[in-house]
C-alpha positions as CSV (number, residue, x, y, z in Angstrom):
1,M,5.9,-7.3,80.9
2,P,6.6,-11.0,80.0
3,R,5.5,-13.6,82.6
4,Y,7.6,-16.6,83.6
5,K,6.3,-19.9,85.3
6,L,8.9,-21.8,87.1
7,T,8.2,-25.4,88.0
8,I,11.0,-25.7,91.2
9,E,12.2,-28.5,93.7
10,Y,14.2,-28.1,96.6
11,D,15.4,-29.6,99.7
12,G,13.7,-28.2,102.6
13,A,16.2,-29.2,105.4
14,P,18.4,-25.7,105.7
15,F,15.7,-23.8,104.9
16,C,13.4,-21.5,106.9
17,G,10.6,-22.2,104.9
18,W,9.8,-20.6,101.6
19,Q,8.5,-17.3,102.7
20,S,11.1,-14.6,102.2
21,Q,11.9,-13.7,105.7
22,A,14.5,-11.0,107.5
23,D,18.1,-12.6,108.3
24,Q,17.0,-15.9,107.3
25,I,17.6,-18.3,104.3
26,T,14.6,-19.1,102.6
27,V,13.9,-20.7,99.4
28,Q,11.5,-17.7,98.0
29,G,15.1,-15.2,99.4
30,V,17.2,-17.3,97.2
31,L,15.5,-17.4,94.1
32,T,14.6,-13.6,94.2
33,K,18.2,-12.8,94.6
34,A,18.9,-15.2,91.9
35,V,16.5,-13.2,89.6
36,T,18.1,-10.0,90.5
37,A,21.4,-11.4,89.3
38,L,20.0,-12.3,86.1
39,T,18.2,-9.0,85.6
40,G,19.4,-6.6,87.9
41,E,15.6,-6.6,89.1
42,T,14.2,-6.9,92.5
43,V,10.7,-8.3,91.8
44,P,8.4,-10.2,93.4
45,V,8.5,-13.7,92.8
46,Q,4.9,-15.7,94.1
47,G,4.8,-19.2,94.9
48,A,2.4,-21.7,94.4
49,G,2.3,-22.8,98.7
50,R,4.4,-21.5,101.7
51,T,6.4,-24.4,102.7
52,D,7.2,-24.5,106.2
53,A,11.0,-24.6,107.7
54,G,12.1,-28.4,106.7
55,V,9.3,-29.1,104.2
56,H,10.4,-30.1,100.7
57,A,9.5,-30.0,97.3
58,R,8.9,-32.2,94.1
59,G,6.9,-29.7,92.1
60,Q,6.7,-26.2,93.7
61,V,5.5,-23.7,91.4
62,A,6.3,-19.9,91.1
63,S,5.5,-17.0,88.9
64,V,7.5,-13.7,88.0
65,E,7.5,-10.7,85.8
66,L,10.8,-10.0,84.2
67,G,11.4,-6.6,82.5
68,K,12.5,-8.0,79.2
69,E,11.8,-11.2,77.5
70,W,14.2,-14.0,78.0
71,E,14.6,-17.6,76.2
72,T,12.9,-20.2,78.9
73,D,15.9,-22.3,79.0
74,T,18.3,-19.3,79.5
75,V,16.1,-18.4,82.3
76,R,16.5,-21.7,84.3
77,D,20.1,-22.4,83.8
78,A,20.7,-18.7,84.6
79,L,18.7,-19.2,88.1
80,N,19.9,-22.5,88.7
81,A,23.8,-21.4,88.3
82,H,22.7,-18.6,90.6
83,M,21.6,-20.3,93.2
84,R,24.6,-22.3,93.5
85,P,25.2,-23.9,96.1
86,H,21.8,-23.9,98.0
87,P,19.7,-27.2,97.5
88,V,16.6,-25.7,94.9
89,A,16.7,-26.0,91.4
90,V,14.2,-24.9,88.6
91,L,13.2,-27.8,86.8
92,K,11.5,-26.3,84.0
93,A,10.9,-22.0,82.9
94,E,7.9,-21.7,80.8
95,R,5.9,-18.6,79.2
96,A,2.8,-17.5,80.9
97,A,-0.3,-16.1,80.4
98,G,-0.3,-12.2,81.5
99,D,-3.3,-13.0,84.7
100,F,-1.3,-15.9,85.6
101,N,-0.7,-16.2,89.2
102,A,1.1,-19.2,91.0
103,R,-0.8,-19.1,93.9
104,M,-4.1,-17.5,92.8
105,S,-4.1,-19.7,89.6
106,A,-3.6,-23.0,91.0
107,V,-7.0,-25.4,91.3
108,K,-5.2,-28.5,93.4
109,R,-2.1,-29.3,95.6
110,H,-0.7,-32.6,95.9
111,Y,1.4,-33.3,98.9
112,F,2.6,-36.5,99.8
113,Y,4.0,-37.3,103.5
114,R,6.5,-40.4,104.1
115,I,6.4,-42.2,107.1
116,V,9.2,-44.6,107.9
117,N,8.0,-47.4,110.3
118,R,10.8,-49.0,112.1
119,R,12.6,-49.6,115.2
120,P,16.3,-48.7,114.1
121,D,17.1,-44.5,113.4
122,L,17.1,-43.5,110.1
123,T,20.5,-42.6,108.5
124,F,20.4,-41.2,104.5
125,D,16.5,-40.3,105.5
126,R,17.2,-38.7,108.9
127,K,15.8,-35.6,107.5
128,Y,13.6,-36.4,105.0
129,A,10.8,-38.5,106.5
130,W,9.3,-39.5,109.9
131,R,10.7,-42.5,111.8
132,V,7.6,-44.0,113.5
133,V,8.9,-46.9,115.9
134,R,5.6,-48.2,117.2
135,P,3.8,-51.0,114.2
136,L,1.4,-49.4,112.0
137,D,-1.8,-49.9,110.6
138,A,-1.9,-48.7,107.4
139,E,-5.5,-50.5,106.5
140,A,-6.6,-48.7,109.6
141,M,-4.7,-45.4,109.1
142,H,-6.3,-45.4,105.4
143,A,-10.1,-46.5,106.7
144,A,-10.2,-43.6,109.1
145,A,-8.7,-41.4,106.7
146,Q,-12.0,-41.3,104.7
147,R,-13.8,-39.6,107.7
148,L,-11.5,-36.5,106.6
149,V,-11.9,-36.4,103.4
150,G,-14.9,-34.1,101.8
151,K,-15.6,-30.1,102.9
152,F,-15.4,-29.3,106.7
153,D,-14.3,-27.0,109.4
154,F,-10.7,-28.2,109.9
155,T,-9.8,-25.8,112.6
156,T,-8.7,-29.0,115.2
157,F,-6.0,-29.6,112.2
158,R,-5.3,-25.8,111.8
159,S,-2.2,-23.9,113.2
160,T,-3.3,-21.7,115.7
161,E,-1.0,-19.1,113.7
162,C,-3.0,-20.0,110.8
163,Q,-3.9,-16.4,108.8
164,A,-6.3,-18.0,106.3
165,K,-10.1,-16.6,107.1
166,S,-11.8,-19.6,107.0
167,P,-11.3,-22.9,108.8
168,D,-13.3,-24.6,105.9
169,K,-11.6,-26.4,103.2
170,T,-13.0,-29.5,100.9
171,L,-10.2,-32.4,101.2
172,D,-10.4,-34.4,97.8
173,Q,-7.8,-37.0,98.6
174,L,-6.1,-38.8,101.9
175,D,-4.8,-42.0,101.0
176,V,-2.4,-43.9,103.2
177,V,-0.4,-47.0,101.7
178,R,2.2,-49.4,103.1
179,V,5.0,-49.7,101.0
180,G,7.5,-51.9,102.6
181,E,9.1,-50.6,106.2
182,E,7.5,-47.6,105.0
183,V,4.0,-45.6,105.1
184,H,2.8,-43.0,102.5
185,V,0.1,-40.6,102.9
186,F,-0.9,-39.0,99.7
187,A,-3.0,-35.3,100.3
188,S,-4.9,-33.3,97.5
189,A,-7.1,-30.3,97.6
190,R,-7.3,-27.1,95.9
191,S,-5.9,-25.2,99.1
192,F,-4.8,-26.3,102.6
193,L,-4.8,-24.7,105.9
194,H,-1.2,-24.4,107.8
195,N,-0.1,-27.2,109.0
196,Q,-3.2,-28.9,108.1
197,V,-0.8,-32.1,106.2
198,R,1.0,-32.0,109.4
199,S,-1.8,-32.5,111.7
200,M,-4.0,-34.8,109.8
201,V,-0.7,-37.1,109.8
202,G,-0.6,-37.2,113.0
203,S,-3.7,-38.1,113.9
204,L,-3.8,-40.8,111.7
205,V,-0.6,-42.2,112.6
206,N,-2.5,-42.6,116.4
207,T,-5.2,-44.7,114.2
208,G,-2.6,-46.7,113.6
209,L,-1.0,-47.8,116.7
210,T,-2.4,-50.3,118.6
211,G,-2.0,-50.0,122.7
212,P,-1.7,-47.2,125.0
213,G,-2.0,-43.4,122.7
214,S,-4.1,-44.9,120.0
215,W,-7.5,-43.7,118.6
216,T,-10.4,-45.6,116.7
217,A,-11.5,-44.0,113.3
218,D,-14.4,-42.4,115.4
219,D,-11.8,-40.7,117.9
220,L,-10.8,-39.1,114.5
221,T,-14.4,-38.1,113.7
222,R,-14.8,-36.4,117.4
223,A,-11.4,-34.5,117.1
224,L,-12.8,-33.4,113.8
225,E,-16.1,-32.1,115.0
226,A,-14.6,-30.7,118.2
227,R,-13.0,-27.8,116.2
228,D,-11.0,-27.4,118.8
229,R,-7.0,-27.2,117.8
230,A,-6.7,-28.8,121.7
231,A,-8.3,-32.4,119.8
232,C,-5.8,-32.3,117.4
233,G,-3.3,-35.8,117.9
234,Q,0.4,-35.2,117.6
235,V,1.7,-33.0,114.8
236,A,4.1,-34.7,112.2
237,P,7.1,-33.1,111.9
238,P,8.3,-31.2,108.4
239,D,10.9,-33.7,107.4
240,G,8.7,-36.0,106.1
241,L,6.4,-33.5,103.8
242,Y,6.8,-33.0,100.4
243,L,4.6,-30.5,98.1
244,M,4.4,-33.0,94.9
245,R,2.7,-31.1,92.2
246,V,0.3,-28.0,91.9
247,D,-2.6,-28.5,88.9
248,Y,-4.0,-25.1,86.9
């Protein structure tokens, strides 16, 4: 059967995450229903990343096998029509090799986290960024972040509900930059543990603070080496997290 690679973007705010759940609206569930509406078939839709409730995507990837061959533009446009008015869109549909699997074939995933560092409340960006009121030193955050780049046991930054067989991951990039009143965090790796990016971002914010609750880079290293979830700092909310791209 012909297999398709779908590149997808979505606003995660109204969804209970990517993965299908009974009696909950999820991105995978909406996409699966759209495939059924197009083809009359109920077939599995495999995603590259199981984003949590409230997490957004600019470049999520999914793979699906259809019972017959369709023009790629028809697949894209028809799925989008069937998913309206949900805030999710197939940006591109491509024919893929028979062994392509959106999750297993991925070689790197790229995430972006957006912090707005200001005292006034967020209005337009309320569900799309994390407002941090206290001033942040982005350069200190970036310097501390380099302590996490490499292969480590990331148990400290792993959700207690994580189902990964091993806590060992290789983090290829963790960069922090200031852009005006915003602080941006970029993370890249072949794969991540459940809540790993949000846990790292929350702890990095501690390294950017001064005064009560602030951490040094050495404190971050000690938290990593503790291999203990209790050593993690605050966990950043899902609002500011975006799955930007998946490499194959």
